[in-house]
C-alpha positions in Angstrom: 53.3 181.6 74.5 54.5 178.2 75.7 58.2 177.3 75.9 59.6 175.4 72.9 60.9 172.3 74.7 62.4 170.9 71.5 65.4 173.0 72.1 66.0 172.0 75.7 68.6 169.2 76.1 67.3 166.1 77.9 68.0 165.9 81.6 70.0 163.1 82.9 70.4 161.8 86.5 73.7 161.5 88.3 73.9 157.8 87.8 73.2 158.1 84.0 75.8 160.8 83.7 78.4 158.8 85.6 77.7 155.7 83.5 78.1 157.8 80.3 81.3 159.4 81.6 82.9 156.1 82.5 81.6 154.3 79.4 79.9 151.8 81.6 78.8 149.3 78.9 82.3 149.2 77.4 84.0 148.8 80.8 81.6 146.0 81.8 83.3 144.0 79.1 86.7 145.0 80.6 85.6 143.7 84.0 84.3 140.4 82.5 87.5 139.7 80.5 89.6 140.5 83.6 87.5 138.0 85.6 87.9 135.5 82.9 91.7 135.8 82.9 91.6 135.3 86.7 89.4 132.2 86.6 91.4 130.5 83.8 94.7 131.3 85.5 93.2 129.8 88.7 93.8 126.3 87.3 97.5 126.9 87.0 99.9 125.4 89.6 100.4 127.6 92.5 97.6 130.1 91.5 95.2 131.6 93.9 91.4 130.9 93.6 90.5 133.4 96.3 87.2 135.2 95.7 88.4 138.1 97.7 91.4 138.6 95.5 89.2 138.3 92.4 86.9 141.0 93.9 89.7 143.4 94.6 91.2 142.7 91.1 87.9 143.4 89.4 87.3 146.6 91.5 90.8 148.0 90.9 90.7 147.2 87.1 87.2 148.8 86.9 88.5 152.0 88.5 91.5 152.1 86.1 89.3 151.5 83.1 86.9 154.2 84.1 89.8 156.6 84.5 91.1 155.8 81.0 87.6 156.3 79.6 87.1 159.7 81.2 90.6 160.9 80.1 89.7 159.9 76.6 86.5 161.9 76.7 88.3 165.0 78.1 90.9 164.9 75.3 88.2 164.3 72.6 85.5 166.6 73.8 85.7 168.7 70.7 85.6 165.9 68.1 82.9 164.1 70.2 80.6 167.2 69.8 80.8 166.8 66.0 79.8 163.1 65.9 76.2 161.9 66.1 77.1 158.8 68.3 79.0 160.9 70.8 77.4 164.4 70.8 75.2 163.5 73.8 78.1 162.5 76.0 78.5 164.5 79.3 81.3 166.8 78.2 79.9 168.0 74.8 76.5 168.6 76.4 78.0 170.4 79.4 76.6 168.0 81.9 80.1 167.7 83.4 82.8 170.4 83.4 86.2 169.4 81.9 88.1 170.2 85.1 85.6 168.0 87.1 86.2 165.2 84.7 90.0 165.6 85.1 89.7 165.3 88.8 87.4 162.3 88.7 89.7 160.5 86.3 92.8 161.1 88.4 91.0 160.0 91.6 89.8 156.8 89.9 93.2 156.1 88.4 94.9 156.5 91.8 92.2 154.4 93.5 92.6 151.6 90.9 96.4 151.5 91.4 96.1 151.6 95.2 93.6 148.8 95.3 95.6 146.5 93.0 98.9 147.3 94.6 97.6 146.9 98.2 95.3 143.9 97.8 96.4 142.1 94.7 100.0 142.6 93.5 102.3 145.1 91.9 102.3 143.4 88.5 98.6 143.7 88.2 98.8 147.4 89.4 101.5 148.2 86.9 99.6 146.7 84.0 96.5 148.7 84.9 98.4 152.0 85.1 100.3 151.2 81.9 96.9 150.6 80.2 95.6 154.0 81.3 98.7 155.7 79.9 98.6 153.7 76.7 94.9 154.4 76.2 94.9 158.1 77.1 98.4 159.3 76.0 99.0 157.1 73.0 95.8 155.6 71.5 93.7 158.7 71.9 96.0 161.2 70.1 96.9 158.7 67.4 93.2 158.5 66.4 93.5 161.8 64.7 96.7 161.0 62.8 97.0 157.4 61.7 94.9 154.4 61.0 97.4 152.4 63.0 95.6 153.7 66.1 93.3 150.6 65.9 96.3 148.3 66.6 97.2 150.3 69.7 93.6 150.3 70.8 93.5 146.5 70.5 96.5 146.3 72.8 94.7 148.2 75.5 91.8 145.8 75.1 94.0 142.8 75.4 95.5 143.8 78.7 92.5 143.3 81.1 92.5 139.5 81.0 96.3 139.6 81.5 95.7 141.7 84.6 93.4 139.0 85.9 96.0 136.4 85.1 98.7 138.3 86.9 96.3 138.7 89.9 95.9 134.9 90.2 99.5 133.8 89.5 101.7 136.8 90.2 103.3 136.4 86.7 102.6 136.4 83.0 103.1 132.9 81.8 102.3 131.6 78.3 98.6 131.3 79.0 98.3 135.0 79.8 99.8 135.9 76.4 97.5 133.5 74.6 94.4 134.9 76.1 95.7 138.4 75.5 96.4 137.6 71.9 92.8 136.2 71.5 91.4 139.5 72.8 93.8 141.5 70.5 92.8 139.7 67.4 89.1 139.6 68.2 89.0 143.4 68.4 90.0 143.8 64.8 87.0 142.4 63.0 84.8 143.7 65.9 85.9 147.3 65.7 86.5 147.4 61.9 82.9 146.2 61.3 81.6 148.9 63.6 83.9 151.6 62.2 82.7 150.7 58.6 79.1 151.3 59.7 80.1 154.6 61.3 82.7 155.7 58.8 80.9 158.9 58.0 80.6 159.8 61.6 84.3 159.2 62.2 85.1 161.4 59.2 83.0 164.2 60.7 85.0 163.9 64.0 88.3 164.0 62.1 89.4 160.6 63.2 91.8 158.6 61.0 90.0 155.2 61.1 90.7 152.7 58.4 87.2 152.5 57.0 87.0 156.3 56.6 90.3 156.2 54.6 89.3 153.1 52.6 86.5 154.2 50.2 85.6 150.8 48.8 86.2 148.9 52.1 88.4 146.3 50.5 91.3 146.8 52.9 89.0 147.0 55.9 87.3 143.7 55.0 90.6 142.0 54.2 92.0 143.0 57.6 88.9 141.7 59.3 89.3 138.4 57.4 93.0 138.0 58.1 92.6 138.6 61.9 89.5 136.3 62.1 91.5 133.5 60.4 94.3 134.0 62.9 91.9 133.6 65.8 91.5 129.8 65.4 95.2 128.8 65.6 96.0 131.4 68.3 93.1 130.2 70.4 94.2 126.6 70.0 97.5 127.5 71.5 95.6 127.7 74.8 95.4 123.9 74.7 99.1 123.6 73.8 100.2 125.7 76.8 97.9 124.0 79.3 95.4 126.8 79.8 92.4 124.9 78.4 91.1 121.6 77.1 89.5 119.8 74.2 86.0 121.1 74.8 87.3 124.7 74.6 89.2 123.8 71.4 86.0 122.7 69.8 84.2 125.9 70.7 87.2 128.0 69.6 87.3 126.3 66.2 83.6 126.6 65.5 83.3 130.2 66.7 86.4 131.3 65.0 85.4 129.7 61.7 82.0 131.3 61.8 83.6 134.7 62.4 86.0 134.1 59.5 83.2 133.0 57.2 81.2 136.2 58.0 84.4 138.3 57.4 84.8 136.6 54.0 81.2 137.5 53.1 81.9 141.1 54.2 84.9 141.1 51.8 82.7 139.8 49.0 79.9 142.3 49.7 81.0 145.4 51.5 77.7 146.6 52.7 76.2 147.9 55.9 74.2 144.8 56.4 77.3 142.5 56.1 79.3 144.7 58.5 76.4 144.7 61.0 76.2 140.9 60.8 79.9 140.6 61.4 79.7 143.0 64.3 76.9 141.1 66.0 78.7 137.8 65.5 81.8 139.3 67.1 79.7 140.2 70.2 78.7 136.5 70.5 82.2 135.2 69.9 83.8 136.5 73.0 81.4 135.1 75.7 81.3 131.8 73.9 85.1 131.3 73.7 86.0 132.8 77.1 83.1 131.0 78.7 84.4 127.7 77.2 87.9 128.5 78.4 86.7 129.2 81.9 84.6 126.0 82.1 87.3 123.8 80.4 90.3 125.4 82.0 93.6 123.7 82.9 95.9 121.3 81.2 94.4 118.1 79.8 95.7 114.7 78.8 94.3 111.9 76.7 94.2 109.6 79.8 92.2 112.2 81.7 89.7 112.5 78.9 89.2 108.7 78.5 88.8 108.2 82.2 86.5 111.2 82.6 88.8 113.0 85.0 88.7 116.8 85.2 91.4 118.6 83.4 93.1 120.0 86.4 92.6 117.2 88.8 95.6 114.8 89.1 94.9 111.2 88.2 95.4 108.4 90.6 98.2 106.1 89.5 97.1 102.7 88.1 98.8 100.0 90.2 101.1 97.7 88.4 100.2 94.0 88.5 102.1 91.9 90.9 104.3 89.1 89.6 102.1 86.2 88.3 98.9 88.3 88.4 97.0 88.5 85.1 96.7 92.0 83.7 92.8 91.9 83.8 92.6 90.7 87.4 
């Protein structure tokens, strides 16, 4: 008789296994937000715009993020095996042994710190290591005990662009906190919409996510709406602190208002379809707003806008008319 291949788990190559272990798609977003923080900060006085520093910053942050992702999977191997969306991960399927995952995570974490400390600066390195600790030692265990874990998780997602900012400037000025706050607030409707769609799966895994503790979804949708509404004024602070200009402000208002409108519709009709629409819109929000900030970076002035000058290029002074010379000469 032939072998029943329906019971044989699918084979995965080394690269696929490594991508799954390090949560490659999620950490691609971490790398992009880190780079965005660096680029925006590059318009600040005294900041570096070195591509080499940017490269080292991205590489070091990627290693640190991968380390945190692996530690998370090591600690959650049991619950992951119970959930449909995570049951095929490397540890539940036995593709990677737990001890091997521990070693890989520690090596990547050390490499990330060493790269950032050696080629960028100690502030960026400290933020990266702090994020590993926060993600693995605080956020991960909290997921099984309190719905407040989402807030801690949002903090870990807000730190990558601040690492990029620290790499470019050597400090965390007001602009760093604004871009970090935008990432923090954005994650709430983004994750809550996803968690609503997957609430039964999270329940199977034993995770204390808000949607799985909120049967009618009213609190979940209200939290999504509140944080979406806050995104507009917080993003506009980027103009106030000199991190971005008026073009960015326009995109931030439009994108933030759209996200708030979809959150309101989710509150009015708490369905899978509404949650999915909100989730997809949140995926579009981030590249639009961060992209606008990168393009329209730096402090602006009314004079610069009227004369068509770039935001971060100093204007040449207009000479005063000499005595007896008409103003329109």
